[in-house]
N, C-alpha and C positions, 0 to 999 in steps of 0.2 A: 916438793913444792905443792902447796894446796891453794888452788885458785877457785874462787867462787864467782860466777857471773850472775848478777841479778838484774833483770830487765823489767820495767813496768809492764803490766799485762798488755796494754794497748801497743806498746813498742814491740813486744814479743809477737803479738798477733800480726802486726805489720811486717815484721821480718819473716815470719813463717809464710805469709801470703806471698811476699816477694820471692821467697825460695821456691814455693810451689809453682809460681808463674815461670821462673827461670827453668825449672825442671821440665815443665810442659813444653817450653820452647825448645829446649835441648832435645827432647824426645822427637818433636816434629822435625827438627833439623837432621837428626840421625835417620829418621824414616825417609826423608827426601833424598838424602845421600844414598841410602840403600836402593831406593827406587831408580835412581840414575846410575846405579852400579858404580858409585863413587866410594862405597863402603862395603865391607864384606857382608853379604846378605844373610849369612848364617848367624850373625850376631843379633841378639835381641836389642832393639833400638833403645828401649827404656833402660836396660841394664848398661848399655854402652854410655848413654848420656849420664847415668848416675855415677858410673866409674869416673868419667871426665870431671864432673862437678866435685866428686869426692876428693879427687887428687888435688884440685885447685884449692878447695876449702881446707884440706888437711895441711897443705903447705902454709896457707895463710894463718891457720890456727897455731901451728908450731911457731911461726914468726911472732905472733901476738904474745904467746906464752913466754918466749925467750928470744927477744929481738937480738940479732947479731950472733946467735949461736951457730949459724950456718950461712953459706953464701946464697942469699935469696935469689939473685939473678941466675946463678948456675942451676939452682934447683928448679926454677921456672923453665929455663931452657931445656933441662933434662925431661921435665914433665911434658912439655910441648912435643919434644922428640918422641917420647914414649907413646903419647896419645895419638900422634899423627901416624906412627907405625901401625898402631892397632886399627887404623882406618884406611890402610892402603887399599887402593882399588883392586877389584877382582882381576885375576890374571886371565 
């Protein structure tokens, strides 16, 4: 399957700006969780936030490319479980 996405420049810039804003907020949230010992401190906050966003965006992209090819709800539940496990509080 060959899929090409073409967005007008202004729309692409808007989407990139929104993604950068979401990434910055995710970084801040991860850092706050680490400061409160609610997340593993040895993790790099930016890397953890990027992993979380990447998982969500990857599932969404796969669904857009081939809707119905997998159980979206089950994939979302599994992703949440995986991401929450990676943020378990320090022991």
